[in-house]
C-alpha positions as CSV (number, residue, x, y, z in Angstrom):
1,M,0.8,10.2,-16.7
2,T,-1.6,8.6,-14.3
3,R,-0.6,8.7,-10.6
4,I,-0.6,5.6,-8.4
5,H,-2.9,5.5,-5.4
6,V,-2.1,3.4,-2.3
7,S,-5.1,2.3,-0.4
8,I,-3.9,1.2,3.1
9,E,-6.3,-1.0,5.0
10,E,-8.7,0.6,7.5
11,R,-7.0,-0.6,10.7
12,C,-4.0,1.7,9.9
13,S,-6.2,4.9,9.7
14,S,-7.9,6.8,12.5
15,G,-11.4,6.9,11.0
16,G,-11.7,3.2,10.1
17,D,-11.7,3.9,6.4
18,P,-8.8,3.0,4.1
19,M,-6.1,5.7,4.0
20,I,-5.6,6.8,0.3
21,V,-2.3,8.3,-0.6
22,D,-1.1,9.5,-4.0
23,A,2.3,8.5,-5.3
24,L,4.3,9.4,-8.4
25,D,5.2,5.8,-9.2
26,V,5.1,2.2,-7.8
27,P,8.5,2.4,-6.0
28,T,7.3,5.6,-4.2
29,A,4.0,3.8,-3.4
30,L,5.9,1.0,-1.8
31,A,7.9,3.4,0.3
32,I,4.7,5.2,1.4
33,A,3.1,1.8,2.4
34,D,6.3,0.7,4.2
35,I,6.5,3.9,6.2
36,N,2.8,3.9,7.2
37,M,2.3,0.2,7.9
38,Q,3.7,-2.0,10.6
39,D,1.9,-5.1,9.1
40,G,-1.2,-5.8,7.1
41,S,-2.0,-5.1,3.5
42,A,-2.7,-2.4,1.0
43,E,-3.8,-2.1,-2.6
44,L,-2.1,-0.3,-5.5
45,W,-4.3,1.5,-8.0
46,E,-3.7,3.3,-11.2
47,G,-6.8,5.4,-11.8
48,E,-9.7,3.0,-11.6
49,R,-7.6,-0.1,-12.3
50,R,-6.3,-2.1,-9.4
51,L,-2.7,-3.1,-10.0
52,G,-2.4,-5.6,-7.1
53,R,-2.5,-6.2,-3.4
54,L,0.5,-5.7,-1.1
55,T,1.0,-7.8,2.1
56,K,3.7,-6.9,4.5
57,H,5.4,-9.9,6.3
58,G,8.1,-10.1,8.9
59,G,9.1,-7.9,11.8
60,D,10.5,-4.4,12.3
61,H,14.0,-5.2,10.9
62,A,13.4,-8.0,8.4
63,S,10.2,-7.2,6.7
64,F,9.4,-8.0,3.1
65,W,6.4,-7.3,0.8
66,E,4.4,-9.9,-1.2
67,L,2.7,-8.5,-4.3
68,G,-0.4,-10.5,-5.0
69,P,-2.3,-10.6,-8.3
70,N,-5.2,-8.4,-9.1
């Protein structure tokens, strides 16, 4: 089974490059992005195929995710 990769935009990483994190599945990838991002966006990848773009909206207690098309 192919793992999901979460690419979190560069402003969330210390080096300026996107932070890439492996996840077992899409729900786990969403949890990883939610923990590591206060706001902004990330991409979900399955191997070389981009599944979609995540954008986090809202504040600390009422945030929600928008999943955009590939």
